[in-house]
C-alpha positions as CSV (number, residue, x, y, z in Angstrom):
1,M,22.4,3.2,9.4
2,R,23.1,-0.5,10.2
3,A,22.5,-3.7,8.3
4,P,19.3,-5.7,8.9
5,G,19.6,-8.1,11.9
6,V,21.9,-5.7,13.7
7,A,20.7,-3.6,16.6
8,P,19.3,-0.3,15.2
9,A,21.3,2.8,15.8
10,I,19.1,4.7,18.3
11,A,19.2,8.3,19.4
12,L,17.0,9.6,22.2
13,L,16.2,13.3,22.6
14,C,15.0,14.2,26.1
15,S,15.4,16.8,28.9
16,P,18.7,16.8,30.8
17,V,16.9,15.8,34.0
18,D,15.6,12.6,32.3
19,A,18.8,11.8,30.4
20,V,20.4,9.2,32.7
21,A,17.3,7.3,33.7
22,L,15.5,7.4,30.3
23,G,18.7,6.8,28.3
24,S,19.6,3.9,30.5
25,A,16.1,2.4,30.2
26,V,16.1,2.7,26.4
27,A,19.6,1.2,26.2
28,L,18.6,-1.8,28.4
29,A,15.5,-2.3,26.3
30,A,17.6,-2.4,23.2
31,A,19.9,-5.0,24.9
32,R,17.0,-7.1,25.8
33,R,15.6,-7.0,22.3
34,T,18.9,-7.9,20.7
35,R,19.7,-10.5,23.4
36,S,22.9,-8.6,24.3
37,S,24.3,-9.0,27.8
38,I,25.2,-5.3,28.0
39,A,24.2,-1.9,26.6
40,V,25.8,1.5,26.2
41,A,24.2,4.9,26.8
42,A,26.3,7.8,25.4
43,L,25.0,11.0,27.1
44,W,25.4,14.5,25.7
45,R,24.3,16.9,28.3
46,P,26.3,20.1,27.9
47,G,27.0,21.8,31.2
48,T,26.2,18.8,33.3
49,S,28.1,15.8,34.6
50,V,26.8,12.2,34.8
51,G,26.4,11.9,38.5
52,L,25.2,8.3,39.2
53,G,25.4,7.9,42.9
54,V,25.0,4.3,44.0
55,T,24.9,1.7,41.2
56,A,25.1,-2.0,40.9
57,P,28.4,-3.7,40.5
58,P,29.2,-4.1,36.8
59,V,29.1,-7.4,35.1
60,R,32.4,-8.6,33.7
61,R,31.7,-7.7,30.1
62,A,30.6,-4.1,31.1
63,R,33.7,-3.7,33.2
64,R,35.9,-4.8,30.2
65,L,34.1,-2.3,27.9
66,E,34.5,0.5,30.5
67,R,38.3,-0.2,30.5
68,S,38.4,-0.3,26.7
69,L,36.6,3.0,26.5
70,H,38.9,4.6,29.0
71,A,41.8,3.5,26.9
72,R,40.3,5.5,24.0
73,D,40.1,8.6,26.2
74,L,36.4,8.3,26.8
75,R,34.7,9.0,30.1
76,A,32.8,5.9,30.9
77,R,31.3,4.2,33.9
78,A,29.9,0.7,34.1
79,A,27.0,-0.2,36.3
80,G,25.3,-3.6,36.2
81,R,24.7,-4.5,32.5
82,L,25.1,-0.9,31.3
83,V,28.1,1.3,30.4
84,R,27.4,5.1,30.3
85,V,29.7,7.3,28.3
86,E,29.8,11.0,29.1
87,L,30.2,12.9,25.8
88,P,32.0,16.2,25.7
89,A,30.0,19.4,25.7
90,E,31.4,20.7,22.4
91,P,29.2,19.2,19.6
92,E,32.0,18.2,17.2
93,A,34.0,16.5,20.0
94,A,30.8,14.8,21.2
95,I,30.2,13.4,17.7
96,A,33.8,12.1,17.5
97,S,33.5,10.5,21.0
98,A,30.2,8.9,20.1
99,A,31.8,7.4,17.0
100,R,34.8,6.1,19.0
101,A,32.4,4.5,21.6
102,E,30.3,2.9,18.9
103,A,33.4,1.5,17.1
104,T,34.5,-0.1,20.4
105,T,31.6,-2.4,21.0
106,D,29.0,-4.5,19.3
107,A,26.6,-3.9,22.1
108,P,23.4,-1.8,21.5
109,M,24.2,1.9,22.0
110,V,21.8,4.7,22.5
111,V,23.0,8.3,22.0
112,V,21.2,10.5,24.4
113,V,20.8,14.2,23.3
114,A,19.8,16.3,26.2
115,G,20.9,19.7,25.0
116,P,20.2,22.2,22.3
117,R,20.1,20.9,18.8
118,E,22.4,22.6,16.2
119,A,23.7,21.6,12.8
120,A,26.4,19.3,14.2
121,I,24.0,17.5,16.4
122,D,21.5,17.1,13.6
123,R,24.3,15.5,11.5
124,L,24.8,13.0,14.3
125,L,21.0,12.3,14.6
126,A,20.7,11.8,10.8
127,E,23.2,8.9,11.0
128,H,20.7,6.9,13.2
129,D,18.0,4.4,12.2
130,L,15.6,5.6,14.9
131,L,15.1,8.8,16.8
132,L,13.1,8.7,20.0
133,L,11.6,12.0,21.2
134,A,10.7,11.9,24.9
135,A,7.7,14.0,25.8
136,G,5.0,14.6,28.4
137,Q,1.5,13.3,28.0
138,D,-0.1,16.6,27.1
139,S,-0.4,17.7,23.5
140,D,2.1,20.4,22.7
141,P,2.6,22.4,19.5
142,L,6.4,22.6,20.2
143,L,6.5,18.8,20.4
144,D,4.8,18.7,16.9
145,L,7.4,21.1,15.6
146,A,10.3,19.1,17.1
147,H,8.9,15.9,15.7
148,D,8.5,17.4,12.2
149,S,12.0,18.9,12.2
150,L,13.5,15.6,13.3
151,A,11.5,13.7,10.6
152,R,13.2,16.0,8.0
153,L,16.6,14.5,9.0
154,G,15.7,11.2,7.5
155,P,15.4,8.5,10.2
156,R,12.1,7.3,11.6
157,V,10.9,9.4,14.5
158,E,8.8,8.0,17.4
159,T,7.5,9.9,20.5
160,I,7.8,8.1,23.8
161,P,6.7,9.0,27.3
162,A,9.3,11.0,29.2
163,T,8.0,9.5,32.5
164,V,9.3,6.1,33.6
165,P,7.8,4.2,36.6
166,P,9.9,4.8,39.7
167,L,11.1,1.1,40.1
168,T,12.0,0.9,36.4
169,R,13.8,4.3,36.7
170,A,15.8,3.1,39.7
171,L,16.7,-0.2,38.1
172,A,17.8,1.5,34.9
173,V,20.0,4.0,36.8
174,W,21.6,1.1,38.6
175,G,22.2,-0.6,35.3
176,L,19.7,-3.4,35.9
177,G,16.3,-4.4,34.8
178,P,14.8,-5.0,31.4
179,G,14.5,-1.3,30.5
180,I,11.2,-0.1,29.1
181,G,8.9,-1.6,26.6
182,L,9.5,0.2,23.3
183,S,7.5,-1.0,20.3
184,A,9.7,1.3,18.2
185,I,12.7,-0.9,19.0
186,E,10.7,-4.0,18.5
187,A,9.7,-2.9,15.0
188,R,13.3,-2.2,13.9
189,A,15.2,-5.1,15.3
């Protein structure tokens, strides 16, 4: 957990298909809220690769952070105001990589968990101030169970919509735009 006045440590749990767009949108929203010029989205999607396609050219600070992360043996790619870090599939290695990424920057960072939870991942989640659980609009008993099990880890848990408007989604993937409106971030920052 971080000190008051510092960007909250945020983790997002979502499906692998939503990880890049939603993780980027949440990170950009955190940057907007904290008035940071850049943000970091650290993606844990076991069995997948962060394919980004066309993105915006990175701003200077994002490019510098990308180089710094590469120097620390992290797979990173800057796009616009965002730097994405691809975390290793193995949970313990992912935790170590997320810690190295966070220690490298003072920019807001969102750890995106888009894979099966296990004890190691739960330890990572418990270190955050805020856990965001992305879900569809329908009521789902499994969502309630997931929310309850996350709440037992200690941090505050908020459910957010998994759907992002198409333009917001595209801008977030490109590393641009304001992100999405998240009252959960507003309340913590």
